[in-house]
N, C-alpha and C positions, 0 to 999 in steps of 0.2 A: 517769542519760543524758549518752548522748556523740552532739557532731556533726560530721559527716567533710561532707569538699569533695572530689571526682574533677575534679584539677588536671592540665596537661597544661605539660610544657618545650618548646618546639621544638627537634628533635636533627638536624644533618650523620650522613647512611648511609654507612658508607664500605666497606659491603656491598654486593653487588650483588643485583639485587631482581630479581622479575618485570616484565616490559614489558608486559603485560596490564594494562588498565585494573580498578580496581578499590578495594576500599579492603581490607589485610593487619593483620594481627594477633597479633603474638609474643610469648610471655612473656618475661621477662625475669627474670637476674638477675646478682645482685652477686656478681663475684670478684674478690676482693681490694679494688682499689680501681676497678675499669670493672663497669659494666651488658652482660653478654652477651647479644646473641640469640639465642631457641633456638624452641621449633617452634613453628610455624605453628597457630593457635588461631585455634575459629568466635566470630561476635562474643559469644556467649552464657558463651561459656568464659571471654572476655578479661576480663571483667566482674566476675568471680568473683575474678580476679588483683591482689595489693596493685600491681604494678605489670606494665605489659603497653608494648608500643610500637607505635603503628598511622598507614602510612603510605597514602599512595590514590599510585596511577598514573593520571594523566588517559588522555583520548583516542589522544593519542599517544605513550603508550608513555613518555609520561617521569615525576618523584616530583615531585608535586606540593607534598605536607607529608607532614612527619613529626614523631612527638608520643609522648616517653613519659609514660604516662599515668600518673598513681600517687593514691593514699586517702590521704588526713590527715586526723586528729583535729585540729580547728582548737580546740574548745569543750566544757567538760563540763558538768553541769550538776550540783545540787543540790539538791534541793527536800527541806523540810521543813513539816509537816502538824503541823496542834492535836492535842490528847487526842481531840478528835471525829472526828475525819478529816478536818477542811475544812483546804484548801488553808492553806496560811502564805506562806513565801515559796523564790524561787528565786534560789542563789549560781548565779554565771557563777565557772567557774575551769578550768581548763586552757591552752591553747597558742593563738596568733593565728594565724591562716596563715600555713603556711610559708615563705621565702624562697628552699628550695631543697630537692633530692629528698631526703626522710627516707628512711631504712633503715629498712624495717619489717618 
């Protein structure tokens, strides 16, 4: 069994964004060493991605916040069972919470 976390890192947007109030989601793709902003997505499509950009435009048309959202595995569990099928123990392995954005 694996345990995942959905994390976010603040990003500064250099791209032109819409000045219409709302929350926007874009697919992100890593090309070389840089993350590139790709197509606009619906929220239900964004949550299926391993990496996406989420930003919010306030009522005045200004950028309020922008985050690179990503999924990261931070623990795995190995469960052991007795011969009769009863639970015996669980061992925790894997990584701890990442300190930087992983390339998944």
